[in-house]
C-alpha positions in Angstrom: 5.0 6.4 -29.3 6.1 3.3 -31.5 3.7 0.5 -32.8 6.8 -1.5 -31.4 6.7 0.5 -27.5 2.9 0.4 -27.2 3.2 -3.3 -28.0 5.7 -4.0 -25.2 3.1 -2.2 -22.4 0.4 -3.9 -24.3 2.2 -7.5 -23.4 3.5 -5.8 -19.8 -0.2 -4.9 -18.5 -1.2 -8.3 -19.4 2.0 -10.2 -18.2 1.0 -8.3 -14.5 -2.4 -7.5 -14.9 -3.1 -11.1 -15.7 -0.7 -12.5 -12.9 -2.8 -10.9 -10.9 -6.0 -11.7 -12.3 -4.2 -15.8 -11.6 -3.0 -15.8 -8.0 -6.5 -14.5 -7.1 -8.3 -16.7 -9.0 -5.7 -20.0 -7.5 -6.6 -18.0 -4.0 -10.2 -18.5 -4.8 -10.3 -22.2 -5.4 -7.3 -23.4 -3.1 -7.9 -20.9 0.3 -6.0 -22.5 2.8 -3.5 -25.2 3.4 -5.9 -27.7 5.4 -2.7 -30.5 5.6 0.2 -29.5 7.0 3.9 -31.6 7.6 4.8 -32.9 10.4 7.0 -30.9 11.9 11.2 -31.4 13.4 11.8 -33.1 16.7 13.0 -29.3 19.4 16.4 -30.1 19.8 16.7 -26.6 22.2 19.3 -25.4 20.0 19.2 -21.9 20.7 19.9 -22.2 24.0 23.6 -23.1 23.3 24.7 -20.8 21.2 28.1 -19.7 20.2 29.8 -17.7 22.3 29.5 -13.1 22.2 32.7 -11.9 23.5 34.0 -8.0 21.9 36.6 -7.4 20.8 
């Protein structure tokens, strides 16, 4: 392998494993959302679906 290929291999490994470590650390510090935003009003749109026709 050329030195350039080894450099890119190391860079790719650092990016992938670094992202994994960073996400694990973030999840360790913030394990769960404490408060969710308020939801919208349920307007029962699934009750009034468009007509389905066989063609």
